[in-house]
Structures are given as C-alpha cells and as structure tokens.
FIBA-812061 format. One record per residue: residue number from 0; residue in three letters; chain; x, y, z of N, C-alpha, C in turn. Coordinates in Angstrom, 3 decimals, decimal comma, always signed. Layout:
<rs>
R; NUM; ALA; A; X; Y; Z; X; Y; Z; X; Y; Z
...
</rs>
This chain:
<rs>
R; 0; UNK; A; +95,272; -76,010; -53,663; +95,914; -74,967; -52,862; +95,111; -74,704; -51,584
R; 1; UNK; A; +93,795; -74,727; -51,691; +92,953; -74,506; -50,514; +93,186; -75,605; -49,479
R; 2; UNK; A; +93,232; -76,846; -49,907; +93,452; -77,964; -48,984; +94,838; -77,885; -48,352
R; 3; UNK; A; +95,836; -77,482; -49,122; +97,188; -77,339; -48,580; +97,223; -76,266; -47,502
R; 4; UNK; A; +96,410; -75,213; -47,682; +96,379; -74,115; -46,720; +95,700; -74,517; -45,420
R; 5; UNK; A; +94,609; -75,264; -45,512; +93,772; -75,513; -44,339; +94,065; -76,822; -43,606
R; 6; UNK; A; +94,486; -77,864; -44,320; +94,596; -79,185; -43,693; +95,648; -79,294; -42,583
R; 7; UNK; A; +96,782; -78,563; -42,628; +97,784; -78,766; -41,567; +97,380; -78,222; -40,208
R; 8; UNK; A; +96,325; -77,396; -40,127; +96,032; -76,687; -38,891; +94,718; -77,168; -38,289
R; 9; UNK; A; +94,750; -77,448; -36,990; +93,549; -77,844; -36,257; +92,939; -76,599; -35,626
R; 10; UNK; A; +92,182; -75,849; -36,420; +91,607; -74,597; -35,947; +90,340; -74,295; -36,735
R; 11; UNK; A; +89,680; -73,220; -36,376; +88,457; -72,798; -37,061; +88,791; -71,683; -38,046
R; 12; UNK; A; +88,402; -71,849; -39,296; +88,607; -70,836; -40,326; +87,312; -70,087; -40,592
R; 13; UNK; A; +87,430; -68,788; -40,815; +86,292; -67,967; -41,254; +86,703; -67,295; -42,558
R; 14; UNK; A; +86,054; -67,657; -43,657; +86,364; -67,095; -44,970; +85,264; -66,124; -45,391
R; 15; UNK; A; +85,674; -64,952; -45,837; +84,742; -63,956; -46,383; +85,038; -63,829; -47,866
R; 16; UNK; A; +84,053; -64,094; -48,709; +84,272; -64,108; -50,147; +83,166; -63,355; -50,871
R; 17; UNK; A; +83,417; -62,987; -52,099; +82,432; -62,247; -52,889; +81,361; -63,179; -53,458
R; 18; UNK; A; +80,128; -62,715; -53,488; +79,039; -63,426; -54,156; +78,826; -62,716; -55,489
R; 19; UNK; A; +79,186; -63,351; -56,601; +79,234; -62,685; -57,900; +78,114; -63,134; -58,844
R; 20; UNK; A; +77,229; -63,980; -58,379; +76,222; -64,509; -59,289; +74,921; -63,745; -59,323
R; 21; UNK; A; +74,777; -62,735; -58,487; +73,498; -62,021; -58,408; +73,460; -60,757; -59,261
R; 22; UNK; A; +74,613; -60,342; -59,771; +74,655; -59,109; -60,557; +74,548; -59,382; -62,053
R; 23; UNK; A; +74,869; -58,365; -62,824; +74,828; -58,506; -64,290; +76,044; -59,301; -64,766
R; 24; UNK; A; +75,918; -59,909; -65,925; +77,018; -60,681; -66,491; +77,989; -59,760; -67,229
R; 25; UNK; A; +79,270; -60,043; -67,033; +80,303; -59,208; -67,669; +80,329; -59,443; -69,178
R; 26; UNK; A; +80,756; -58,409; -69,931; +80,809; -58,506; -71,391; +82,133; -59,098; -71,877
R; 27; UNK; A; +83,221; -58,863; -71,124; +84,516; -59,308; -71,626; +84,862; -60,694; -71,088
R; 28; UNK; A; +85,707; -61,380; -71,848; +86,057; -62,763; -71,551; +86,805; -62,896; -70,231
R; 29; UNK; A; +87,726; -61,983; -69,950; +88,559; -62,083; -68,746; +87,721; -62,010; -67,479
R; 30; UNK; A; +86,775; -61,071; -67,434; +85,930; -60,926; -66,243; +85,021; -62,131; -66,071
R; 31; UNK; A; +84,467; -62,632; -67,187; +83,611; -63,811; -67,091; +84,397; -65,018; -66,580
R; 32; UNK; A; +85,654; -65,129; -67,016; +86,499; -66,232; -66,557; +86,761; -66,120; -65,052
R; 33; UNK; A; +86,984; -64,880; -64,589; +87,196; -64,670; -63,152; +85,944; -65,022; -62,354
R; 34; UNK; A; +84,784; -64,604; -62,836; +83,526; -64,893; -62,143; +83,299; -66,401; -62,063
R; 35; UNK; A; +83,585; -67,106; -63,165; +83,432; -68,566; -63,152; +84,376; -69,208; -62,131
R; 36; UNK; A; +85,640; -68,756; -62,123; +86,622; -69,328; -61,192; +86,234; -69,040; -59,742
R; 37; UNK; A; +85,768; -67,812; -59,502; +85,344; -67,455; -58,147; +84,138; -68,292; -57,718
R; 38; UNK; A; +83,210; -68,502; -58,634; +82,028; -69,296; -58,332; +82,359; -70,743; -58,008
R; 39; UNK; A; +83,222; -71,358; -58,824; +83,618; -72,736; -58,562; +84,369; -72,854; -57,236
R; 40; UNK; A; +85,213; -71,856; -56,942; +85,960; -71,884; -55,685; +85,018; -71,729; -54,485
R; 41; UNK; A; +84,040; -70,816; -54,609; +83,057; -70,637; -53,534; +82,309; -71,946; -53,263
R; 42; UNK; A; +81,936; -72,644; -54,319; +81,222; -73,911; -54,149; +82,092; -74,942; -53,428
R; 43; UNK; A; +83,372; -74,963; -53,774; +84,275; -75,929; -53,158; +84,445; -75,637; -51,664
R; 44; UNK; A; +84,649; -74,366; -51,327; +84,808; -73,986; -49,925; +83,519; -74,262; -49,156
R; 45; UNK; A; +82,367; -73,942; -49,767; +81,080; -74,171; -49,101; +80,851; -75,652; -48,832
R; 46; UNK; A; +81,289; -76,495; -49,749; +81,139; -77,944; -49,573; +81,960; -78,432; -48,381
R; 47; UNK; A; +83,127; -77,844; -48,187; +84,004; -78,245; -47,095; +83,580; -77,635; -45,754
R; 48; UNK; A; +82,881; -76,510; -45,804; +82,597; -75,728; -44,601; +81,517; -76,371; -43,744
R; 49; UNK; A; +81,608; -76,110; -42,446; +80,564; -76,568; -41,544; +79,362; -75,652; -41,537
R; 50; UNK; A; +79,540; -74,407; -41,924; +78,436; -73,440; -41,961; +78,703; -72,415; -43,050
R; 51; UNK; A; +77,650; -71,991; -43,730; +77,751; -70,987; -44,798; +76,642; -69,964; -44,590
R; 52; UNK; A; +77,015; -68,678; -44,612; +76,045; -67,605; -44,440; +76,113; -66,644; -45,621
R; 53; UNK; A; +74,947; -66,172; -46,071; +74,865; -65,136; -47,096; +74,500; -63,841; -46,387
R; 54; UNK; A; +75,409; -62,863; -46,441; +75,227; -61,620; -45,704; +74,756; -60,514; -46,642
R; 55; UNK; A; +73,610; -59,908; -46,350; +73,068; -58,798; -47,129; +72,681; -57,688; -46,170
R; 56; UNK; A; +73,273; -56,514; -46,352; +72,965; -55,344; -45,512; +73,131; -55,661; -44,026
R; 57; UNK; A; +74,164; -56,417; -43,698; +74,435; -56,742; -42,301; +73,540; -57,801; -41,708
R; 58; UNK; A; +72,684; -58,426; -42,528; +71,757; -59,441; -42,035; +72,145; -60,809; -42,598
R; 59; UNK; A; +72,476; -61,789; -41,738; +72,892; -63,106; -42,239; +71,711; -64,009; -42,562
R; 60; UNK; A; +71,828; -64,737; -43,654; +70,893; -65,803; -43,994; +71,675; -67,109; -44,000
R; 61; UNK; A; +71,211; -68,089; -43,233; +71,923; -69,356; -43,130; +71,682; -70,192; -44,384
R; 62; UNK; A; +72,755; -70,500; -45,104; +72,691; -71,346; -46,285; +72,947; -72,798; -45,906
R; 63; UNK; A; +73,854; -72,996; -44,961; +74,253; -74,343; -44,543; +74,706; -74,289; -43,094
R; 64; UNK; A; +74,310; -75,305; -42,327; +74,758; -75,379; -40,938; +73,914; -74,471; -40,066
R; 65; UNK; A; +74,450; -73,964; -38,962; +75,805; -74,231; -38,499; +75,908; -75,556; -37,761
R; 66; UNK; A; +77,173; -76,070; -37,636; +77,389; -77,323; -36,938; +77,450; -77,118; -35,430
R; 67; UNK; A; +77,668; -75,874; -34,985; +77,818; -75,679; -33,550; +76,454; -75,508; -32,884
R; 68; UNK; A; +76,083; -76,459; -32,122; +74,921; -76,470; -31,239; +73,709; -75,785; -31,847
R; 69; UNK; A; +73,115; -76,303; -32,899; +71,984; -75,654; -33,539; +70,735; -75,660; -32,683
R; 70; UNK; A; +70,729; -76,430; -31,572; +69,529; -76,561; -30,770; +69,091; -75,233; -30,165
R; 71; UNK; A; +70,015; -74,328; -29,908; +69,644; -73,051; -29,320; +68,717; -72,262; -30,239
R; 72; UNK; A; +69,132; -72,071; -31,491; +68,301; -71,328; -32,430; +67,051; -72,113; -32,809
R; 73; UNK; A; +67,185; -73,447; -32,902; +66,028; -74,286; -33,216; +64,979; -74,193; -32,118
R; 74; UNK; A; +65,429; -74,205; -30,869; +64,501; -74,108; -29,745; +63,793; -72,769; -29,726
R; 75; UNK; A; +64,530; -71,695; -30,006; +63,915; -70,361; -30,047; +62,880; -70,289; -31,158
R; 76; UNK; A; +63,230; -70,835; -32,324; +62,306; -70,836; -33,456; +61,039; -71,625; -33,132
R; 77; UNK; A; +61,216; -72,784; -32,478; +60,073; -73,645; -32,174; +59,206; -73,101; -31,049
R; 78; UNK; A; +59,716; -72,132; -30,285; +58,943; -71,602; -29,163; +57,780; -70,723; -29,608
R; 79; UNK; A; +57,769; -70,340; -30,870; +56,678; -69,512; -31,369; +56,630; -68,130; -30,749
R; 80; UNK; A; +57,791; -67,592; -30,396; +57,845; -66,241; -29,836; +57,838; -66,201; -28,324
R; 81; UNK; A; +57,721; -67,359; -27,668; +57,686; -67,359; -26,201; +59,078; -67,193; -25,598
R; 82; UNK; A; +60,125; -67,613; -26,328; +61,496; -67,489; -25,814; +61,934; -66,030; -25,857
R; 83; UNK; A; +62,680; -65,605; -24,847; +63,144; -64,220; -24,785; +64,230; -63,910; -25,808
R; 84; UNK; A; +65,258; -64,783; -25,977; +66,276; -64,475; -26,998; +65,702; -64,613; -28,405
R; 85; UNK; A; +66,237; -63,833; -29,328; +65,866; -63,966; -30,730; +66,650; -65,108; -31,352
R; 86; UNK; A; +66,265; -65,510; -32,562; +66,988; -66,570; -33,259; +68,428; -66,132; -33,506
R; 87; UNK; A; +68,624; -64,856; -33,880; +69,972; -64,347; -34,131; +70,814; -64,386; -32,857
R; 88; UNK; A; +70,216; -64,020; -31,719; +70,952; -64,066; -30,451; +71,299; -65,510; -30,081
R; 89; UNK; A; +70,391; -66,440; -30,361; +70,663; -67,848; -30,085; +71,787; -68,372; -30,974
R; 90; UNK; A; +71,819; -67,924; -32,237; +72,895; -68,328; -33,140; +74,237; -67,804; -32,650
R; 91; UNK; A; +74,253; -66,561; -32,178; +75,504; -66,000; -31,657; +75,945; -66,734; -30,395
R; 92; UNK; A; +74,992; -67,114; -29,537; +75,326; -67,873; -28,333; +75,880; -69,243; -28,701
R; 93; UNK; A; +75,277; -69,884; -29,703; +75,782; -71,167; -30,161; +77,177; -71,056; -30,743
R; 94; UNK; A; +77,439; -69,944; -31,461; +78,760; -69,719; -32,024; +79,790; -69,528; -30,911
R; 95; UNK; A; +79,388; -68,829; -29,834; +80,284; -68,649; -28,694; +80,662; -69,997; -28,091
R; 96; UNK; A; +79,671; -70,891; -27,926; +79,957; -72,228; -27,412; +80,941; -72,968; -28,311
R; 97; UNK; A; +80,777; -72,792; -29,616; +81,666; -73,449; -30,569; +83,107; -72,999; -30,361
R; 98; UNK; A; +83,328; -71,702; -30,215; +84,690; -71,198; -30,036; +85,254; -71,567; -28,670
R; 99; UNK; A; +84,400; -71,598; -27,630; +84,876; -72,016; -26,316; +85,316; -73,475; -26,328
R; 100; UNK; A; +84,684; -74,290; -27,180; +85,084; -75,694; -27,287; +86,477; -75,838; -27,886
R; 101; UNK; A; +86,945; -74,799; -28,592; +88,263; -74,845; -29,227; +89,369; -74,277; -28,344
R; 102; UNK; A; +89,018; -73,786; -27,148; +90,024; -73,129; -26,307; +91,019; -74,145; -25,754
R; 103; UNK; A; +92,184; -73,651; -25,375; +93,192; -74,514; -24,783; +92,779; -74,875; -23,359
R; 104; UNK; A; +92,867; -76,157; -23,023; +92,523; -76,610; -21,680; +93,647; -77,473; -21,132
R; 105; UNK; A; +93,941; -77,292; -19,860; +94,980; -78,096; -19,217; +94,381; -79,426; -18,781
R; 106; UNK; A; +95,046; -80,513; -19,130; +94,578; -81,837; -18,754; +94,763; -82,059; -17,260
R; 107; UNK; A; +93,786; -82,679; -16,634; +93,874; -82,987; -15,212; +95,028; -83,965; -14,998
R; 108; UNK; A; +96,015; -83,633; -14,154; +97,200; -84,494; -13,997; +96,912; -85,832; -13,334
R; 109; UNK; A; +95,736; -86,002; -12,716; +95,446; -87,262; -12,025; +94,701; -88,265; -12,900
R; 110; UNK; A; +94,023; -87,772; -13,930; +93,282; -88,692; -14,775; +92,299; -87,983; -15,672
R; 111; UNK; A; +91,596; -88,735; -16,485; +90,672; -88,149; -17,450; +89,481; -89,070; -17,688
R; 112; UNK; A; +88,398; -88,482; -18,218; +87,175; -89,218; -18,519; +86,990; -89,366; -20,021
R; 113; UNK; A; +86,381; -90,465; -20,403; +85,932; -90,659; -21,777; +84,438; -90,989; -21,731
R; 114; UNK; A; +83,693; -90,340; -22,625; +82,249; -90,536; -22,668; +81,838; -91,015; -24,055
R; 115; UNK; A; +80,787; -91,807; -24,103; +80,229; -92,210; -25,385; +78,768; -92,600; -25,205
R; 116; UNK; A; +78,049; -92,625; -26,306; +76,658; -93,065; -26,322; +76,632; -94,502; -26,808
R; 117; UNK; A; +76,129; -95,405; -25,990; +76,019; -96,817; -26,349; +74,628; -97,034; -26,951
R; 118; UNK; A; +74,549; -97,077; -28,276; +73,262; -97,188; -28,950; +72,653; -98,579; -28,810
R; 119; UNK; A; +73,491; -99,600; -28,602; +72,971; -100,964; -28,435; +72,288; -101,122; -27,081
R; 120; UNK; A; +72,937; -100,640; -26,035; +72,347; -100,736; -24,700; +71,414; -99,562; -24,393
R; 121; UNK; A; +71,434; -98,549; -25,288; +70,587; -97,363; -25,127; +70,877; -96,664; -23,794
R; 122; UNK; A; +72,163; -96,369; -23,612; +72,565; -95,707; -22,375; +73,790; -94,838; -22,616
R; 123; UNK; A; +74,157; -94,073; -21,604; +75,373; -93,268; -21,623; +76,479; -94,080; -20,951
R; 124; UNK; A; +77,678; -94,019; -21,515; +78,806; -94,770; -20,970; +79,932; -93,805; -20,630
R; 125; UNK; A; +80,516; -93,957; -19,444; +81,655; -93,137; -19,031; +82,726; -94,035; -18,441
R; 126; UNK; A; +83,983; -93,653; -18,649; +85,104; -94,391; -18,063; +86,137; -93,402; -17,552
R; 127; UNK; A; +86,756; -93,741; -16,428; +87,811; -92,897; -15,847; +89,139; -93,625; -15,953
R; 128; UNK; A; +90,161; -92,896; -16,430; +91,484; -93,464; -16,653; +92,522; -92,670; -15,860
R; 129; UNK; A; +93,342; -93,345; -15,090; +94,412; -92,684; -14,341; +95,594; -92,380; -15,250
R; 130; UNK; A; +96,346; -91,350; -14,897; +97,545; -91,002; -15,663; +98,550; -90,312; -14,749
R; 131; UNK; A; +99,757; -90,153; -15,262; +100,850; -89,506; -14,536; +101,447; -88,429; -15,432
R; 132; UNK; A; +101,749; -87,256; -14,867; +102,362; -86,176; -15,635; +103,798; -85,964; -15,158
R; 133; UNK; A; +104,748; -85,885; -16,126; +106,133; -85,645; -15,745; +106,424; -84,151; -15,684
R; 134; UNK; A; +107,686; -83,789; -15,399; +108,040; -82,377; -15,231; +108,020; -81,605; -16,546
R; 135; UNK; A; +107,890; -82,295; -17,684; +107,786; -81,631; -18,981; +106,333; -81,405; -19,404
R; 136; UNK; A; +105,402; -81,856; -18,579; +103,999; -81,721; -18,921; +103,467; -82,831; -19,796
R; 137; UNK; A; +104,241; -83,912; -19,970; +103,815; -85,054; -20,773; +103,057; -86,036; -19,887
R; 138; UNK; A; +102,071; -86,723; -20,503; +101,225; -87,634; -19,730; +101,501; -89,086; -20,110
R; 139; UNK; A; +101,476; -89,954; -19,074; +101,748; -91,385; -19,256; +100,704; -92,179; -18,475
R; 140; UNK; A; +100,435; -93,394; -18,950; +99,565; -94,258; -18,162; +100,384; -94,861; -17,016
R; 141; UNK; A; +99,727; -95,666; -16,192; +100,398; -96,191; -14,998; +101,493; -97,193; -15,313
R; 142; UNK; A; +101,550; -97,659; -16,566; +102,606; -98,592; -16,985; +103,756; -97,875; -17,681
R; 143; UNK; A; +103,676; -96,537; -17,775; +104,758; -95,761; -18,362; +104,628; -95,479; -19,837
R; 144; UNK; A; +103,514; -95,843; -20,462; +103,304; -95,573; -21,884; +102,794; -94,150; -22,078
R; 145; UNK; A; +103,408; -93,435; -23,019; +103,025; -92,055; -23,264; +101,629; -91,987; -23,884
R; 146; UNK; A; +100,823; -91,071; -23,376; +99,457; -90,905; -23,867; +99,408; -89,833; -24,942
R; 147; UNK; A; +98,654; -90,082; -26,000; +98,438; -89,105; -27,068; +96,945; -88,979; -27,304
R; 148; UNK; A; +96,560; -87,910; -28,009; +95,143; -87,641; -28,246; +94,483; -88,753; -29,057
R; 149; UNK; A; +95,238; -89,359; -29,971; +94,657; -90,348; -30,870; +95,130; -91,774; -30,563
R; 150; UNK; A; +95,852; -91,933; -29,470; +96,329; -93,264; -29,135; +95,303; -94,066; -28,351
R; 151; UNK; A; +95,636; -95,317; -28,096; +94,749; -96,196; -27,353; +94,805; -95,863; -25,875
R; 152; UNK; A; +93,641; -95,794; -25,238; +93,575; -95,485; -23,812; +93,862; -96,735; -22,989
R; 153; UNK; A; +94,458; -96,569; -21,808; +94,676; -97,718; -20,934; +93,351; -98,228; -20,374
R; 154; UNK; A; +93,398; -99,363; -19,701; +92,199; -99,917; -19,089; +91,636; -98,929; -18,061
R; 155; UNK; A; +90,325; -98,734; -18,037; +89,748; -97,752; -17,108; +89,807; -98,216; -15,658
R; 156; UNK; A; +89,906; -97,251; -14,767; +89,863; -97,530; -13,337; +88,423; -97,787; -12,897
R; 157; UNK; A; +87,494; -97,062; -13,544; +86,089; -97,145; -13,166; +85,227; -96,856; -14,389
R; 158; UNK; A; +84,091; -97,535; -14,499; +83,159; -97,281; -15,599; +81,752; -97,098; -15,043
R; 159; UNK; A; +80,925; -96,393; -15,848; +79,528; -96,161; -15,486; +78,654; -96,354; -16,717
R; 160; UNK; A; +77,460; -96,892; -16,510; +76,431; -96,974; -17,541; +75,144; -96,407; -16,946
R; 161; UNK; A; +74,648; -95,323; -17,538; +73,484; -94,637; -16,987; +72,503; -94,275; -18,098
R; 162; UNK; A; +71,269; -93,989; -17,705; +70,228; -93,674; -18,684; +70,076; -92,180; -18,923
R; 163; UNK; A; +70,456; -91,364; -17,964; +70,290; -89,917; -18,099; +71,534; -89,193; -17,602
R; 164; UNK; A; +71,629; -87,917; -17,962; +72,751; -87,091; -17,505; +72,701; -86,899; -15,998
R; 165; UNK; A; +71,504; -86,739; -15,460; +71,384; -86,548; -14,011; +71,838; -87,791; -13,255
R; 166; UNK; A; +71,461; -88,974; -13,750; +71,902; -90,209; -13,112; +73,414; -90,332; -13,183
R; 167; UNK; A; +74,004; -89,978; -14,334; +75,448; -90,083; -14,508; +76,203; -89,137; -13,586
R; 168; UNK; A; +75,794; -87,872; -13,530; +76,498; -86,906; -12,673; +76,315; -87,242; -11,201
R; 169; UNK; A; +75,171; -87,781; -10,831; +74,962; -88,190; -9,442; +75,906; -89,314; -9,059
R; 170; UNK; A; +76,029; -90,312; -9,928; +76,891; -91,452; -9,616; +78,370; -91,066; -9,591
R; 171; UNK; A; +78,775; -90,153; -10,504; +80,191; -89,774; -10,557; +80,540; -88,761; -9,474
R; 172; UNK; A; +79,787; -87,678; -9,399; +80,160; -86,549; -8,551; +79,703; -86,697; -7,105
R; 173; UNK; A; +78,646; -87,470; -6,859; +78,116; -87,580; -5,501; +78,374; -88,944; -4,852
R; 174; UNK; A; +78,233; -90,016; -5,638; +78,316; -91,356; -5,045; +79,703; -91,992; -5,141
R; 175; UNK; A; +80,532; -91,554; -6,083; +81,858; -92,158; -6,264; +82,778; -91,711; -5,135
R; 176; UNK; A; +83,332; -92,646; -4,384; +84,135; -92,300; -3,213; +85,462; -91,653; -3,565
R; 177; UNK; A; +85,905; -91,763; -4,833; +87,183; -91,172; -5,237; +87,029; -89,780; -5,860
R; 178; UNK; A; +85,795; -89,325; -6,032; +85,563; -88,076; -6,764; +86,292; -86,895; -6,131
R; 179; UNK; A; +86,193; -86,736; -4,825; +86,808; -85,590; -4,155; +88,328; -85,628; -4,225
R; 180; UNK; A; +88,907; -86,813; -4,430; +90,362; -86,955; -4,432; +90,980; -86,728; -5,809
R; 181; UNK; A; +90,227; -87,027; -6,854; +90,831; -86,992; -8,196; +90,226; -85,929; -9,116
R; 182; UNK; A; +89,110; -85,290; -8,725; +88,452; -84,331; -9,615; +88,611; -82,904; -9,117
R; 183; UNK; A; +88,816; -81,991; -10,070; +88,834; -80,568; -9,765; +87,451; -79,984; -10,049
R; 184; UNK; A; +87,230; -78,741; -9,634; +85,945; -78,078; -9,907; +85,729; -77,951; -11,408
R; 185; UNK; A; +86,782; -77,578; -12,136; +86,674; -77,449; -13,582; +86,336; -78,763; -14,250
R; 186; UNK; A; +86,908; -79,857; -13,730; +86,630; -81,180; -14,281; +85,171; -81,556; -14,048
R; 187; UNK; A; +84,646; -81,182; -12,873; +83,247; -81,461; -12,583; +82,308; -80,726; -13,532
R; 188; UNK; A; +82,639; -79,459; -13,826; +81,835; -78,704; -14,785; +81,889; -79,316; -16,171
R; 189; UNK; A; +83,063; -79,791; -16,554; +83,238; -80,437; -17,862; +82,394; -81,700; -17,954
R; 190; UNK; A; +82,392; -82,503; -16,890; +81,602; -83,732; -16,874; +80,123; -83,410; -17,065
R; 191; UNK; A; +79,637; -82,391; -16,360; +78,234; -82,018; -16,485; +77,854; -81,619; -17,897
R; 192; UNK; A; +78,718; -80,830; -18,559; +78,429; -80,395; -19,933; +78,426; -81,581; -20,892
R; 193; UNK; A; +79,410; -82,462; -20,738; +79,538; -83,572; -21,670; +78,399; -84,573; -21,558
R; 194; UNK; A; +78,019; -84,935; -20,343; +76,955; -85,938; -20,209; +75,603; -85,366; -20,620
R; 195; UNK; A; +75,403; -84,059; -20,440; +74,163; -83,454; -20,925; +74,102; -83,494; -22,449
R; 196; UNK; A; +75,243; -83,234; -23,072; +75,324; -83,309; -24,532; +75,127; -84,748; -25,017
R; 197; UNK; A; +75,710; -85,704; -24,292; +75,556; -87,107; -24,662; +74,112; -87,566; -24,497
R; 198; UNK; A; +73,456; -87,110; -23,442; +72,046; -87,455; -23,239; +71,187; -86,933; -24,379
R; 199; UNK; A; +71,435; -85,703; -24,791; +70,692; -85,118; -25,906; +70,879; -85,943; -27,172
R; 200; UNK; A; +72,124; -86,407; -27,415; +72,396; -87,224; -28,601; +71,695; -88,579; -28,515
R; 201; UNK; A; +71,690; -89,179; -27,317; +71,068; -90,489; -27,140; +69,579; -90,446; -27,460
R; 202; UNK; A; +68,892; -89,415; -26,991; +67,432; -89,380; -27,127; +66,946; -88,602; -28,345
R; 203; UNK; A; +67,869; -88,058; -29,125; +67,468; -87,359; -30,348; +67,980; -88,046; -31,604
R; 204; UNK; A; +68,883; -89,029; -31,434; +69,440; -89,728; -32,575; +70,600; -89,019; -33,223
R; 205; UNK; A; +71,070; -87,928; -32,619; +72,208; -87,198; -33,166; +73,522; -87,877; -32,808
R; 206; UNK; A; +74,572; -87,483; -33,494; +75,899; -88,038; -33,248; +76,560; -87,298; -32,092
R; 207; UNK; A; +77,127; -88,040; -31,157; +77,825; -87,422; -30,029; +79,313; -87,420; -30,278
R; 208; UNK; A; +79,949; -86,281; -30,008; +81,409; -86,170; -30,100; +81,911; -85,440; -28,864
R; 209; UNK; A; +82,792; -86,073; -28,136; +83,302; -85,484; -26,900; +84,242; -84,335; -27,206
R; 210; UNK; A; +84,099; -83,231; -26,471; +85,013; -82,102; -26,623; +86,358; -82,466; -26,027
</rs>
C-alpha cells in the first residue's frame, strides 16, 4: 500500500510517524500487535527514505542521510567552530537547496545543456543541444522529433571537456561566440551551479546527478 501511494508521484514526501520502541511494553495482545506493525512499517519507510530524523523535544537527531547536499553541515562540523553557521543552520540551508531543486522551471526554448563527469578522462563534460518549441509548449529537435525527459538527446551542437568548474564556465559563458545569442541569465546561473556540483563530484568520488 505504501508503494502504491508513493510511486506514481515525482515529488518529495515528508512522513511523521510515532516512535513506539522506547516506552514500556503493552500488556494486551492487541496493543503489542499494533506496536509490532508500526515498527515494521517504520523500518520499511526508513529503508526507502533518503533521510530519517529522530525528533526529541524539538531537537532533530540524524539517523540516516540527508541526501540533499550534506557538504554544508559536514563543512561546518569539520571547521571546528570557525564557521559562523551552526550545523543545524547548515542542514536547513541544505534542505532549502533540495526543495529548490524540485521547483518547476521553464525550459530554454533555444536549447539545453547536459553535463556529466567523465571518470575515464577525469574531466567534466558538457554538451549543448538545440531545440524548437511549438505554440503548445512542446519541444522538438531540429529534425522534428519530440523531446522527452527520458528520451534520447539529439546530436550536440557543441561539446566541452574541462578540468574545473571555472574552466568550464569560462569556455561556455565567456569564450563561446554563441553564448549571448542562445543563453538567458537564468540559464547562465544554472550552468554555474551544475558545473560546480560536477567538479565537487569529480574530485571527491561522489556520484553526480544533473538537476
């Protein structure tokens, strides 16, 4: 039933559930059966979840995760008190980034970028693909094939291979002669965020996933 509820929707779920294992054990069979069922269900949800927190007196303790940008809280923790934000403030900032990544964004009608980390060549890879938008807001490649989120991308117009985020943004935003014609300000900001994230993944061994 849980999988039927959650699988059809591409969104973030927040579940608040009772923690029943820290108190006294019930004397009657019905209550013990409920506690067992609740416990097994909590374990199942926790296994599926990207992050699990145990909340006591308004204070969260991280049991698992979080998957959203843990580097903020990790960096604060590793600073040994030199960082101004607290670990809790860094966790909240990371959570904000996670939700902003889920916001609705309008696709650039002139084209789009794809980024990846090339572990064999040990570099960042970017490609730019042209597209056309019709009056219904649907996107097509230059040959008239409809584009989907999970479909195959057309051949790129331009590709880049760089070692750092700064090198990548310089080549795309400053040196590429088509940048001013096909990129918006918002697209430029998106490129900067993505290549910085890809650079971090390349040099830390983490998995990169494009927003």
